N, C-alpha and C positions, 0 to 999 in steps of 0.2 A: 503494500500499499504506500502510495506516495504520500509526501507531506501535504499536499494539496487536497488529497483525497480524504486524509486523516481530519483535515479542518473543515468536512463537509463542503468543499468549495467547487464551482462549476466555472470552467474555463468559458471566457467570452468570446464572441466573433473575431473580436481584434486580436487574439491568442495572446494577449498581455494581462489582462484585467480578470477578475473572478467576481462571482456572486456567491452569498451565502444567505441562507434562511434560519435565522434565530427560531428555536424551539418556542413556540406558543400553544401550549396543549389545547384542543378543543378550540382553537381561536380567542382563548380569554388572554387578556393584557391588563395589567393594573398601570398606575402611575408611575411607578418605579421602572418597569419594564420600558413604556414609552420615553421617559426621561433618559434611560441609558442610551436607547437607540437613537435619541434626538443629538444627545451628547456626543456618541461616536461618529454620526453622520456630519456634524459640523467640526469635529477635532480631525478627522481623517478625510473631509471633504469628498464624502461618497457622493456621487453625482445623481443617482437614481435608488428612490425607495418604492417598492412596488407591493402591493397587497396581490397573493397569488390566490388561484382557485382553491388551495387546501387551506385556506385562512392562515396563512402565514405571512409575513414581511420579509420580502427579499432585499437584501442591499446588494446593489449592483455597481462595479467599478472599482474594486478594491485592488491594490496591487498584492503580489505574493507576500511580500514584507508585511503588509498590514494585516494579515489573516489572524495570526496569534493574538497580538495584542488586541485587536478588536473583540474577538471572542472572550478574552479574560476581561475586558472592561464591560463587555455586555452581560456577563454572568448568568447566561440563559441555559447554559449547556450547549453543546454542538448541534446543530439541525441537520439531519443527514440529507443529503441531496442526490448520493449516487451509491452508496452502500447498500447492501443486499440485506436489509432490515426494514423496520417500521419506519415511515417516513412521516407520517402523521395520522391522528386520529380527528377526524372532521364531525363537527355535531351542530346540531341547529339548536336554538333556545331551549326548547322542549317546554314542559309545563313550569318551569321556573318563571317565565315571563309570557310566552305565546298563549293566546286565548284557543288556540288549536291543539295544544300540547295536551297529551293523555299521560305521558310518563315523562321521567327525568333523564333525558338524553344527554345532558351535560355531566350529570354524574355518572352514567354509564360509561361515557367516552372518556373521563378523566381515570375510571377503574381500569379500562383497556390500555389507556396511555401508560399506566403504571406497571400493568402484567406484561405487556408488550415490547416496552423499551428495553434494549439489551439483547434481544433475542435476534437470532440469525435466520434467514430463510434462503428458500432458493433464488429469489428475485426480491425486488423491493416490493414492499407491502404498505397498502392504504386502506383505512377503514372508515366507514361513513355510519353516523348515528343520528337518527331521527325520532323525533317525538311523537310522531303521526303518520299515518299512511301517505300524507302528502311528500314524504322523504325530502324535506329540504337539505338534508344532510348527505343527499346524492348515495343513498344507501346500496340502490340498485348498480351503481356505477362504480363500486369498490370491491377490492379483492374480498374483504369481509364486511358485510352490512347489517345493521339491526335497525328496525323501526316498529313503533308501538302502536298497538290497536287497543281497543278497550279489553280484550280478553288476554293481553299480554304482548309479550316481544316477539317479533319474526325473525329470524335470520336467514339471510341470502348469502351466497358465495359464488366467486367467479365473476364479479363484474369488473368493466373495464371501459375507461373513456378512451381518449387520445385517437390515434390514428386507425386503431383496429376494435372499435367500440362493441362492447356484448354487456347485455342486460344479464345480471346474476340469476343464478337457479334459487328457488326456495329450497331451504333446506329443512326448517321446521318452523311452527307457528304456535301461538298462544302459550308462549313460555314464562315462567317467572325470571326476574333479573338473574338469579343465580344458575338456573337452568341455560339461559342464553350465553352467558359468559362461558359456562362450563362447555358449551356446545361449541362455541366459537374457538376456544383454545384446542379443543379435541380436533377439530377441523384443521388448524394450523399444524397440530402435531403430525397428522396425516400428510398434510401438504408438504410438511419438512421431511418426512420419510420417502414419499413416493414422487416429489415433485422434481423434473430435471433441472440441472443446473440453468439459472436465469430465464426460467419458465415462469411467467406470471400466472395467477391463479385461473386467469381467464383462458389460458391456453391448456391448463392442467385441465380444466373441467371439459374444455372440448376434446380433449385427448381420451381421457378415462370415462367421462359422463356423469351425470349427477346421481343415477342410481348406483353406480359403483361406489361413490362418495357416501352416500346414505347408508349403505351396507356395511361400510366400515366403521362409521361413526354414531350411527343411531343407535 
C-alpha cells in the first residue's frame, strides 16, 4: 500500500493533487467538525470542498505533502476512498425528525458504522439505511441496504449505482433491529468467504443468485 492509499487519497486529473473524504458517519457533523474543516481549508488553501453523494465532504486539491498534516488536524479518522473496506454508511433522518420516518435509521446506521469499520471485504462496501419505504438512504442501490416499514426492517443486498446500476435483492423483511443487523453481518461474512477479489456485491449476486445467498444465510 502506498502512502497516498494509506491516507485515503485519490489522485486527481492533473496527476499532482489529491482529494480526501473525512469520515462523517451517516452524514452527521457538528460544530467542531465543521470548524476543523474550515480551518484546514483556509490554512492549506484547499481550492474545492464538495458534498458527495455518500453524505461526506470531499476536500480536493491537496499536495501529497499536505495529506498527513491535514488528517492530523481534522481529527476525524481517515476516510477511505480506494481501500477494500467500508467506505460509508449513508442514512436518512428517519424518525428522529422526519414525519414519514417509522424507525431509527440514524441509530441503526451508526451501529453499522461501528460494526463494519475496520473489516476487510473483497471490494469496497457501501451501506444505505432508510427510515421508511421511500428509501431516501438509497437502500436498494447499496451493497447492503436496510429500510423500515411498520412491521419491521427489510434487508436488501447486491445493489449498485454507478456505470453498471443494479437494484438490490430482497433478503428478508419484517425483522427487528437486532435481527436485521445480525442478518446483514451474516451476509457480509458469506460475501467475504465467497466473493472474488474486487467483486462488488452486485456482481456477486449476479454470479451466484439470491436464492443461493438465502440458502446460505437464512
